[in-house]
N, C-alpha and C positions, 0 to 999 in steps of 0.2 A: 633747638627742636628739629632742625634739618640735619642732614648727614654731617657728622663731625669728622674732619680730616684726620688721617693717621697721626700726623705730627701734633695736631692739637690734642688728640686723645692722650698721647704720651705725655705731653706737657701738663695736661689736667691731672693725669695719674700721679706724676712726680710731685706736683705742687700739693695736691690733696693729701698724699701720704706724708709728705714732709710736715705740712701744717698740722695734721692730726697727731703725729708723733710729738711735735714740739709743744702743742697745747696740752697733750696728755702729761708730759713731763713737767711743764710749768704749773699745771693744776696741782700736782702732788707737792711741788716745791712751795706753793703758796698755801698749802693746807686745805685743798679742795674748796677754794672760794667759789661760790655759785657764779660769780661774774666771769671767772675763767672757765669753769666747766661748760658753761653754755656755748662757748666759742667752738667747742669740739663739733658742735652740730653743723658749723659752716662747711668744713670739708666733707662731712658725711652727706649733707644735702647736695653740695656741688657734685660730688662723685656719683650719687644716685641719679641726679638730674641729667648729667651729660653722658655717663658711662653705664648706667643701669643699676638695678637693685643689687645684684651680686657684688658689683664693685663697691656699692655703698656699704654693704655688709663688711666687706674686706677692710674698708677705711675705718669702720666702727671698731673692728677687731684690733686693728693696728693701734688705734687710740687707747683701747682698753689695755692691751698688752704693754704699751708704753707706760701707762699709769702704774700697772702692776710691777713692772721691772724697776721703775723709778722709786716706787714706794719701798720695795724690798731692799734696794741699795741705800736709800736715804734713811730708812727707819728699820734697821736690821733687827732691833729688839721688839718691834711691834707684833701684836698677835696676828698670826697668819690668817686665821679664820676671819678676823675683822677686815683685814686687807682684801681678802678674796670676796667677802660679802659686799664691801664698798665698790670694788671694781665690777662685780657682777651687776649691781644695781645700775651703775653708769652704763654698762654694756647693754642692758635691757632697754634703757632709754634711747641709746644710740640706734639700736636695731629697730625699735618701734618707730622712731622718726624716719629712718631709711625706708621702712615699709610704707609709711604714710606718704612720703614724697614719691615713692615709686607708683603708688596708686594714683596720686594726683597727676603725675606725669602721663601715665597711661590714659587717664580720662581726658587730659588736655590734648594729647595727641589724637585721640578719637574725635574730640570736638573739632579740632583743627582740620582733620581729614574730612569730616562731614561738612564742615563749612566750605572747604575747598570744592568738594563735590557739588554742594548747593550753588556755589558761585559759578561753577562751570555749567550746571544745568540752567541757571538763571540767564547766563550769557547766551546759551543756545535759544532759550525761550524768547529772549529779547530780540535776537536776530529774526526769529520767526515772526514775532509781533511787529517789528519794524517793517518787515516785508509786506504786511497787510496794507500799510498806508502808501498807496501809489502817489506819485507827484500830482498835486491838484492843479488843474489848469486854471489860470486867472480869467479866462474868457472862453466863450464858445459862440461863434457868430456874434449876434448882438446881445448876448448875455454876459454879464460880468459876474465873477465869482469871488467871494471872500470867505476865509475860514480862519479859525483859531482853535488850537488843540492844546490841552495840558492834562497830564495824568497825575493822580495823587500818589502813585507809587511808580516803581520802575516799569511795571506792566499795568495795562488797563483793559477794561472790558468794553469800553466805548469804541464805536467804529463808524466810519463813513466812507463813501466811495462816490466819485464823480467821474464820468467819462462821456465823451462825445460819440454819438452814433449817427454819422452822416448829418442829417438836418435836425436831429433830436439830441437833447442832453438827458442822460440818465443820472439820477441822484438817489442815494439811499443813506440813511443814518440809523444807527442801532445802538442798543445798550444791552450787553449780556449781564444777567443778574450776578451779583457778587463782584468782589474786587481782587480775587486771588489770581495766582498764575493760571489756574484752570480757566477762568473767565477770559484771560488774554489769549490763551491757546484756542478756545472756542471762537474767539473773534477771528482768528486765522482760518478756522474751519468755515465760519460764516462768509468770510471774504471769498474763499474758494467756491462756496456754494452759490454765491451771487454771480461771480464771473462765469461759472459753469452754466448757470441758468440763462444768462444773457447770450451764451453761444447757441442755445437751443430755442429760445423764444423771445420775442419782443412784445408779447402780450403781457400786460402788467399783472393781471390776475394769475395767469399761468406761471409767470415767473415767481411770484410770491408763494404760490402753492408748491412749486418745485423746491424752493428754498426751505419751506416749512417741512416738507416730507423728509428732506435730507437731515435737517437739524433735529426734528422730533425723534428720529431713529437713533440719534447719537447723544443728545443731551441727557444728563442724569435727571431723575424725576424732580429734583429740587431746583433745577435751573430752567430759565426761559430767556427769550430774546424779545425785546420790544423793537419794532422795525417800522420805518417809514420809507416807502419807495415812490419815486415819481419819474415820469417822462415829461419833459418840457419841449414842445415843438414850437412852430412859428407864432402861435397866439393862444396856446392852450396848455394847461397843466393837468395831467392825469396822475392820480395818486392812489395808494393804498396805505392805510395806517393800521398796523397790527399792534395795538396797545402802546404805541410810543407817545410821549408827551406831544400834543398836537402842534405842528408848526403853524406859524402865522403867515397869512397871505394878504399883503397890502395892495389894494387896488387904487391906483392914481385916479382913474376915471370916475369911480364911484366914491372915492374919499372914505373908504371903509377898510376894515381888517376882519378877516375870517379866520377861525381856527379850523384846521384841516383834520377831521376825524372820520373814521369809518365806523358805521353803526355795528354794535354787537361784535366787535373785532377782538379776538383774544391774541395775546402775544404768540410769537413763533415758538414751536416746540412743545406746546401744551397738549394739542390734539393733532392727529394725523391730517384731519380735514378742517381747514379754517372756516370755510363757508363765508368768504369775504368777497366783496365786489369793489371794483375800481370806481372812482368818482372823478369828475372833471370840473375844472374852473377856468375861466378866462385868465390869460396871462399876457397882458398888453404892455405897451410902452410905459416905462417908469414904475411898473409893478415890482414888488419885492417879495421873495419867499425867505422867511427866517425860520431856521430849524435849529434846535438845541437838544442836548441830552439833559438828564435831570440834575446834573452837576450845576446847571444854571438855575433851574426852577426851585431847587432845594437849597440853594446858597443863602447865606444870611441876608443878602441884599434883596432877594426875591421871594424868600420863604413865605411871607405874608402877601397875599393877593398877587401871585407870580404873573399871571396872565394879564392882569390889569396893568402892572408895571411894565411888562414887555410890550404890551400894546401901546402904552404912552410913549415909550422910548422909540418904538418903530415909527409912530406918527411924527415924533420930533426929528427923526434922523432919516426919514425915507428919501430925502433929496440927496443924501450923501452917497459916496461910492460904496459898492458892496463890501470891500475890505474894511472900510472905515466903520460901517455898521457892525460888522463882526467884532472889530476891535473895541467899539464902545460898549457893546453888551458884555463882552468878556471882562473888560476892565471894571465894569460895575459889579460883576459877580465875584471876581477874584481880587480882593483888596491888595493894592500894591502891585497888581499885574504879576503875581508870583508865578514861577515856573512849576511849582508843586502845590496845587490847590488842595483843599480838604477832600474833594471828590473829583473824579474824572470829569473833564469839561470838553465839550465840542460845541462850537457855534459855527453855523454855515449860513451865509446869505447869498442869494442869487437874484440879480436885478436885470430886468430888460432895459436896455438903454433907450432913451427917448428917440 
């Protein structure tokens, strides 16, 4: 299918012609046995595949002429009309096969070319997608951070970002609707929008409004983004939840777990104006924030009563390190801790050390 060298082309030409002529003569000598006739198709197919349709026709003609000459020599008294008709029928079959093979080869080469182009495009998209996920710090001040990520395909539409901003930690987690390459590329756009917004404002509501304005002008009508953003400072967590599965906040002091929702909040990209407000919660020693994408809540392990199960698991493991909490939740949702789950999965836990 690649470029055939000159020497190889000559070798194929010689072999196919010799084989075609030999089989044509042998076919006549054995009385046109079907078992012999069928073998003429081998050099015809090989010639067409490697050297093109015209050469396949030439091989077919050589086989037919060889049959005709051999027949006239071996059976001089035979009816010429019968001989010519017999040879013509064989020639028709050879030419038809050559045409079919040429068509198949053309289609196969087209498919191969498209597949190669798709592979190149996918590689570029994957590099862009990988650039979205900056290295996650394992701590910031007295906050420890754990995360676990896996995609159902080579590219995914889930996204999260964590960065330290002086005495504050910024965290966001999002899910772009769909699982196509488009979702992954919009994740890259979301990443750029978030980092660009952070350069202009540290007010959480203004930041989310800015991201929404950028994404709503770009996303197709049938796509949207669920987004949770938070700033964590010395003893407080401020957050906005734009339609994302609500993270859980464990309070050691109160012995309780809250789900972090924003009232009447639509996902990003649906309307130019979100009309959403930031909320705050205490975030004290040994408190834990657990955030996931819907690859967790919709997995077989959590599909029934997802938040009850997540709440129970967080209570049971709140004393563990942040990374251990993320690992435990991920392992529960993804049987066998597979690298390629059925859906994109992100788990992030942030814990304030005692």
